[in-house]
N, C-alpha and C positions, 0 to 999 in steps of 0.2 A: 036782106040777102043772107043766106046761110054762111056760117063762118068758114066752112070748108071750101065753098065756091069762091068766097072773097079771097081766101088765101091763094087759091089756084089762079085767080085773075091777076093778083099782084105778082105772083111768081112768074106768070107768063110775061107780064110787062117788063119785069126785071131782066128776064132772059131775052128780051127783044122779040117777042112772039108776034103773032099776026094781029093781036087785038090792039090796033093803033088808037082806038077811041079812048081806051082806059087812061093813058098818060094825060091826055087833055082834060079829062074829067077830074083827075086827082090834082092837076096843077091849078085848075079853076077853083077848087074847094079845098080848104085846109083840112088835113086828116084829123080825126078825133081819136080819143084813147082807144075806142073800139077798133078803129081802123088800124092803129099801130099794133094792137094786140092780135090782130088777125094773123100777123107773121111772128111777132115777138113772144107770143104765148107758146111757141113751139120750143120745147126743151132741147131739141137737136139743132136749132138754128145757131150757126157759128160763122165766124169770119176768119179767114186765113191771115196769118201774120208773116213778117219777114223770117221768123224762125220756123223752119219746117217742123211739122208735127206738133206745134204749140198754138192751135187755133184759139180764138177768144169767143166765149159764149155770148150770144146776143139775146138770150132768154130773159124775159121780164115776168116776174111773178105778179099777176094782176091783183091777187088777194093781198099780197104784202104791200103793193103800191097803194091800194085803197086804204089800208090800215095804218099807213105811215103818216108822218107829219105833213107830207105833201099830198095826202089822199084827196084833198078837195081841189087840187090843181090839175090842169090839162097837160098833156105831154108837151105841147108847144110852148108852155110857160117857160120851160127850161131849154128844150130843143127848138129854139125860135126859128131856125132856118130849115126845119125838117119838111120835106115833101115826100110824096110817095109816087113811084119808087125812088130810092135814094142810094147813093154810095155812102162812104164813111162820113158820119156827122162830125162837126167840130166839137171840141171839148166844151162842156157846159161851164159857164162862168157863174159860180155861186155869188160872187160879189155884185152881180147885177141886182140882186134882191137884198143880199145881206151886206150892204156897203160898210156898215160899222165894224164888221168882224175882221176883214183882212188887215186893217191897221193894227189891231191888237195882236193878231196872229203874227204879223211880220216882226213885231217887236219882241216876241217871245222865243222860247227855245224851239218850238215846232216850226217857226217861220224863218229861222236863221239859215244862212247859206250852208253851214255845215250840215244841218238837219236835212235841208232840201237836196243836198248832194248824195245823201244815203239812198240805198235801194232796199225796200221801197221808201220813198220820201213821204213825210206826213202830209196828207191832203184832207180836204173836207170829207171825201167819201171814205177815207181810211177809218175815220171815227164814226161818222154819221150814217154810213152806208150810201148806196146809190139810189135805187128805187124804193128800198125799204127804209127811208130816212127816219132816224131816231132823234127825238129832241134831246137836248143836253141833259135834262133830268133823267132820261131813261138810260143814259150811258153807264156802264158798270166797269169793274176792273177787267172783265173779259175784253172790253174794247182796248184798254191799255196793253193787255197781254199780246195783242197782235204784233206790236213792235217791241214791247218791254217784257218778253216772256220770262227771262231770268229773274227780274225784280218781282214780277207778280208771283212767280213760284215761291220765292222767299216770303213774300207777304202772306200767301195762303197758309204757310206753316207758322207764321208769327202769332203773337197773342192777339193782335188786332184782327188778323184774317180768320183765326179760329173762332173769335168772338162773333164776327160777322156770320160765319158759317152756322153758328148756333142761333142766329136770329137777333143778335144784338144790334139794333139800328144806330146806337150811339158810338160804336167802335169806329175808329178812324179808317178812312179809305184814301185812295190816291189823291182825290180832290181835297180832302181835309188838310193835307200837308202841303201839296204842291199848288193848290189853287185851281181856278178854272182853266180848261185846256187852251182856250184862245189866248189867254195872257200868261200861260205857264212859262216860267223862266228857269234857266239853268241854275244849279246851286251855286255857281261861281258869280252869278249876277247879284250885286248888293241889294237889289230890289226884290229878290226871290224870297218867299217864306222859308225856304230851306237853306238860305245863305247862312254861313257859320254863325254870324252875329245875330241873325234873326230867328234861328231855330228854337231857342228856349221860349221865346214869346209865342211861336207857333204851337209848340207842345203845350203851352200854358192854356190854350183855348179849352183844353179838356182837363189838364192836370193841375190847374189852379182852382178847380171847382170842388169844394169839399162835399157838396151834395152828390155830385157825380161819383166821387170816390166812395161814398157810402153805398150808393146803388150798386156799384160793381165790386164791392169788397176790396178796394185798393187800400193797402195798409197805411201808406203815407199820403194823406189827403192834401197837405199843404206843401207838396214837394217842390213846386215852383218857387214859393217864397223862401224855402230853406236854401235852395240852390242859388237864388239871387243874392243871398247874404253870405254865400261861401266865397272862398278865395277864387274858385273857378268862375262863379257867376259875376263877381266884381271885375275880374280880368276881362271877361267877354263884354259886359255891358258898359262898364265905366272906362276901361282902358282900350277896348276894341282890339284885343289880342286874338289873332286868328289861331294861335297855337294853344290857347287855353281850351280845356275840355268843355264841350257842350253835351247835350243829351245823347246824340247819336254816337259820340266817341266812346261812351261807356255801354250804351244799350243797343247800338246798331241802328240802322236806318229802316230797311225793309224787313230785316230778320229779327225783330225784337221778340224776345222770349221771356217768360216768367223766370224769376230768379231761382225757382225750384227745379227748373229743367237743366240737366247736365250740359245741354248744348247752348245754354244762355251765356252771354258774355259776362253777366253778373252772377252766375252760379258761383257759390262760395269757392270752389276749387279753381275757378277760372279768373277770379278777381286779380291775383297778382299779375297775370299775363296781360289782362285788360289795362290795368294801371301802368304796367311796364311799357306799353306802347308809347307812352309819353315820358315816363320816368324810368328810362332804360338803366341808368346808373344805379338807382335805388333797387331795381329788380335784381341786378347782378349781385348786389350785396345781400339782399334778402334770401335768395335761393341758396346761398352758402351758409346762412345762419341756422341756428338750431330750430327756430320757428319755421323757416322755409323748408328745411329737410323733413320736419315732422308733417308739414302740410302736404309735401310731395308724396309722403308715404300713406296719405289718406287719413291722417289723424284729424278728425273733425274739431277737436279742441284747440288745435294750433291756430294762433291768430293770423289773420290776413289783413290787408291794408285797411279795410273798412272797420275792423274791430277797434283800431286805434284812432283812425282819422275820421270815421263815420263815412256815410255814403254821399249825402247831398249837402250837408252843412260843414264841409271841410274848412278848417281854420288854419291860420299861419302858425307854424310850430314855434316861432320865436315869441309868441304872445304868452304872457304869464298865465292867463286863465286856462289855455290849452295845456300848458306844462303841468299845472296843478291838477287838472281833470284827468290827465292820462295816468297819474299815479293811482287813482281809483280804478281806472281801466286795467292796469296791470294787476291790481288786487283781485279782479274777478277770477283770474286763474291762480294767482299766487297769493292766496288769502293769508297764509301763515307768514309769508315774507312781509306783506303789508302790515300785519299786526305788530311784528317785531320792529319794523321800520318806524311805525308811529310812536314807539316807546323811546326812540332816540331823539337827540337834539335836532337832527335834520328833519325828522318826521313831525316833531312838535311845531317847528317853525313853519313848515309847509301847511300844517293844519290851520295855522293862524292866517294863511293867505299870502305868505311871502315866498317868492320863487328864487331867492338869491342863494339858497343853500342846495346841497346835493340832492338830486332826485334820481329816480330809477335809471333814466337814460344817461345821466351824467357818469354813473359808475359802470353800468352794463352795456352802454351803447344803445342805439335805436334799431337800425336795420341790420347791424352786424353782430347781434347778440350770440355769444357762444357760451357753453358751459365752462365753469372755472377750470376744469381739467384740460381744456383745449388751450394749447400755447398761444392761439390767436386771440383768446379772450382778454378783455381789458381788465378783468379781475383775476387773471392768472398770476401766480406768485411773482413771476419775472416782470410783469407789467404793472403791478399794483402801485409801486411808488410813483410811476409816471401818471397813473390815473388820479391819485390823490393830489399830485402837484398841480393839477388843473385849477384847484381852488386853494391849495395849501402849498405855496412854492417852497417852503422850508421842510416839507415832509421827508422823513427818513424811513428806513426799513422798520425801525422801532415804532414809528408813527402808524404804520400800516397794520400793526397788531390789533388795532381797534376793531371791534366786532360790530358792524353796522346792523346785523340781524341776530344779535345774541338773544337767547331765550333763557332767562334765569330759572325757569321751571324744568329745563332739560339737564338733569344731573350727569347723564352719560357724555354729552357733548361739551358742556360747560361746567365742570365740577366746581372750580373756584368760585365762579359767579353764582352757582346754585347755593353753595354753603354760605356765601356772603349774604345772598338774598334771604336764606332761611334764618341766619342769625339776626339780621335786621328786622325781619318780620316778627320773630319771637320777641326781640327786644321791644319793638313797638307795641305788640299785643300785651306783653308783660307790664310795661310802663302804664299803658292806659288802664289795664285791669287793676293794678295796685292802687293807682291814684283815684280810679273810679270808685273802688270799694272804700277807700279812705274817705272820699267825699260823701258817699252814701252813709257811712257810719257817723261822720262828724255832723251831718245835717240835723238829725233829731236833737243832739245835745246843744247845738248852736241855737236852734229854735226855742228849746226849753229855757236856756239861759237868758235869751232876749226877752221872753215872756215874763220871767221872774223879775227882771229889772223894771219892766214896765209896771208890774203890780206893786212893787216896793217903792215906787216913786223915785228910784235912783236915776241919775242922769244917764242917758244912753252913751255907749262907748263911742269915742271919736272915730 
């Protein structure tokens, strides 16, 4: 029967026309896909709803249906009660075939009461489609964007999203971090891969692989191992502290950017604010210090948190190894001060690996460092006695005249020390020169005298 004639007959039957034999014939025989498409292939076929002016389309794309995951099924497989002609059909129950899925879905974020109360609620068709059913492997971030548009927008601009856009199949997608959609859980669920305590292990699926780091030119290949041994990593994995920083606290979640981009949370100029989200008290001190003011002015040489504490392998500042290492870190900018410090008793003791003597932070402070001319500085003249008394309780103003960074070669700034150094140097050089020459002149005579004694048979000198 030609499609147009079939459509006309069905339409006439629906309208209650004179062709009374048609309903009996349809009722006796179940409709096929061709029978259904006789009407539903019409793009203008719609059904009115309680909301005036908002009809629902009843169009079914036959080509899309045939190319879908359900392409080999008949319409009645899902629409089991369908007859022709018919009024509104009952909602299709996907669980009739996919019995194992609803249990997982109900236990996840998409099946929760809160999610189902939203409009539109997460349903099978929201992700998989209706007649153009897509298998799970074919779902993309565009599917997630139908409900999570803001998050997907951030993801597309992130380093993961841009890498995917360039054709990198190893870059993380929604499923890489959140897991499969049916079992997807809210980040507040302790079983979720994105739960605060689980997230480092989730990121490690990629960022603990040195070979992957090589393929994608990631500077730090063992970043997960470094983090796990840091104060943050131990607090998360060993102590279970939800307030300890994990990957997303520093790098972001959906909006992860390379550290070279100004919009990145780990861009050099943004690091103090990122760390200050947890360490608010330290940030308040740092922004008032000479380092913080220079960094705010755009001075790329001004130290930020990661210069002293590192990025992923942050250690406790009370530990002696860190206190000794940070001296060298200060010297990367203050090379001359480090050289003169190493010449002092304090510097020589720290070189031997002992941390009980004064180090840079003991005198200058750590986050509150100010120039000596600033009254707030710990090395300002008015504060110097109190600073020295931290280690030397009996310190007096006379005691503070000690020069911890004195340079004996600087005659203009330290004339007394310069001339003392010059005198001692000349004395040392003169003494070694005189007695060295004396020894060289005496050596030939001594050898000749010893040889003469041996030839004459005289006993050797005692």
